[in-house]
Residue, then its C-alpha position, 0 to 999 in steps of 0.5 A: m491517531f496519527n501519533d498512534v500510528r507514528t508510535k506503532l511504526q517506531r515500535l515496529h522498527c524497534e522490535t524488528a531490529k532486535v531479531g535482525l530485520k529492517i524495514n526497507i523505506s523505499k518499499t514502504k508506502e503510507m496512505h491517508i484516506h479520509t483524514p485532514n492530517n497530511q503530515p508525513l511519517l518519518l522513520n529514522d529521519q527519512q520520510i515515507e513516500q505517500v501514495s494515492e493507490f498501491p497494488n495489494l494481493g491482486g487488487i488495488i487499494s485506492k484513496d477515493n472511496g477505497g478504489a473499488d471501481r478502480d479495483v474492479a476494472e483492473r480485475i476485469k482487464t486482467a481476466r479479459g487478458t487471461f481469457g484472450m490467451l486461452n482462446t487458442v486452447w478452446 
């Protein structure tokens, strides 16, 4: 499985280079969920940063159980802040 990910990353790098695109290593992150393999991914001999959580489309994806608890808490926090700003309007 890990070799499949590594192969697909290399193919993505090669195909994007053909049209002048480049993968930004500093913006690229990797997360291992429910796997004993913790080998880092490498692209052009540079290691891709491993993270335990990251924001995605307004939510938070986390290593522990997909991050549903953390994601719901963040969404409630955001909603409270928005309603707080609307309080003066109402």
